[in-house]
N, C-alpha and C positions, 0 to 999 in steps of 0.2 A: 681732294685729289684721290680718286679711287684707282686701285690697281688690282689686276687679276692675281690672286695669291699664288697660283701655280706658276705664273710667269715670274713672279718675284722670287719664288724658290729656285727656279732655274737660273735667274739672274744672279742670285747669291753664289751659285756655284762658280761663277766667273770663269767659265771655260770659254775662251775666245773662239774655240772651234765649234761651239754649240750654236745651232741655227737660231735659236731664240735670242741669244746674246747679240748676235750680229744684227738681228732685226731691231732690237731695242737699244742698241748702242747709242743711237742719236736721239732717242726719245726723251721724254721728260723724266724717266727713271734715272737716267744718267745724271740729271741735274739735282736729284734729291739729296738731302743731307744724309750723312751716315746713320744718325738715329732713325730717320724716317725709313731708310732702306731696311734697317734692322727690325723695325716694327712690321714692315711688310713681310719679311722673311718669317718672323714669328707667326704672324697671322696665317701665312701659307702653310707652315708646318702644322699648326693646330687644325686648319681646314683639312689637310691631308690625313691627319690622324683621327679625326672625328669618326669616320666610318668604322674604324677598328674597335672603338669603345662602345658604340651604339648597340651592337648585338649582345655584348656582355651585360649591358644595363638591362635590356629587355629580357634576357635569359634569366637574370636573377629575379625579376618581377614575376615571370611566368612560373617559376618553381613553386610547387605546392608545398605548403608548410608541413613539417613533420606531424604525425598524429600526436595528439596530446597524450602525455604520459601521466600516470598517477603521481600525485605529489608525494615525494618521499616523506616519511614520518620525521618529526623533529630529530635532529641528530642526537644520538645517544653519546653520553660523555665517554671519552677515551681516557682511561686512567693514565696518569703521568709516570707512575712507577708501580711496581708490584705492591699490593696492599694499600694503594691510594684510597683514602676514605672520602674524597670529594665526590659530589654528585653532578657538578658542572664546572666549567672553566672558571666561573666567578668564584665558586667555593674553593677551587684549587688555588687561585690567586690569594684569596683571603687567608687560607691555611698556611700558604707559603710565607705571607707577611708575618703571621703570628709566630711561625717557627724562627724567622729571622730575629724578631723582637725578643723571643725567649732566649735564643742563643746569645744575643747581645747583652741581655740582662745577666745571664750566668757569667759571661766574660767580665762585665763591668763589676759584678759582685766579687769575683775572684781578684780583680785588680785593685779595687778600692775598699773592699771589706763591707760594702753596703750596696743596695740596689739604686739605680737611677730613679729620681723622683719625677722626671719628665722625659718624653721621647727625645727632646732636643739634647739632653745629656748623653744619650746613647749614640749620637753621631760619631762615626769612626770606631765604634765598638763592634768588632766583628765586621759583618758586611752591611751594617745599618748605615744608610747614607742620609745626607741632609734632605733630599727629596722625600724620604720616607717619613719625615716628621709630620707632613700634611695628613690630616685625618681622612681626607677623601681618597678612598681606595677603590675607585670604579663603582661597582654595584654595592659596595660596602662602605661603612663609616667606622673608622677605628676609634676606640675609646681607651684612655689610659689614665689610671690613678695610681700614683706611686708614693711610697714612703721609703725610708731608708731600710726598713726591715721586711717590707712586703710590697706587692703591686698587684693590680688587676688590669688585665687587657681584655677588651671586648671587640668583636667585629659584628656590627649590626647591619643586616641587609637593608637596602632602600625599599625593597619589596620582598616580604617574606613569603616563601613557598617551599615545597619539598626540595627544589634545586637551589634554594638560597636560605640555608639555615643560619641561625645566629650562633656565634661562638664565644667562648669564655675561657680564660686561663688565669691562673694565679702564679705565685712564685714557685709552686711545686712543679711547674712545667707541663701539667696535664691539660689537654684541651677538651672542653665540654661543648656539646652541640644541642640545639633545640630547634625544631621546625615550626613550633606553634607559638612560642613566646621568646622573650629575651633570655638567652642562656645564662645560667648561673652555676654555682658550685654543685647544685643538686641535679643538674642536667646530665644526661648520659655522656660517658666519655666517648671521644672520637676514636674509633678502632683503627 
């Protein structure tokens, strides 16, 4: 059963004074079920609105693309605070992790009279959380070796380059960095 969508739209208005309604009052539209009439009205609405969207569609296709711009250079690292020694966001995250561990160790040592021998022991010491025990730290892998009188904390990048240096710290709290090999106590201090 086909129906002219525009007639259906006018029919839905149900204005008895409308000439189209009076013509169709006795037709098969009158005998249609309510869902069928609703579908007809919807079809008529979409049919009536289609011409409004076609020009917009073609206008977007005809628009000329903007001229190509030179690719921006790789983003330079924005320091997180004055004197930030990091060279990349990954390094900043690694150094922040190390600072949290070092503070937690100082607090643990003050509270218990010795250092924690594992990262798990540091949970709830300062701001060190259970999730921080995992050695996977994004672009870095944390290493920890602890004894009651000393500890060594390392951050090794998964790919070493000038923006991903390796880091090393001991119980003295000083962080060392190296961009060519695994950092150790003889590596330069992070300024």
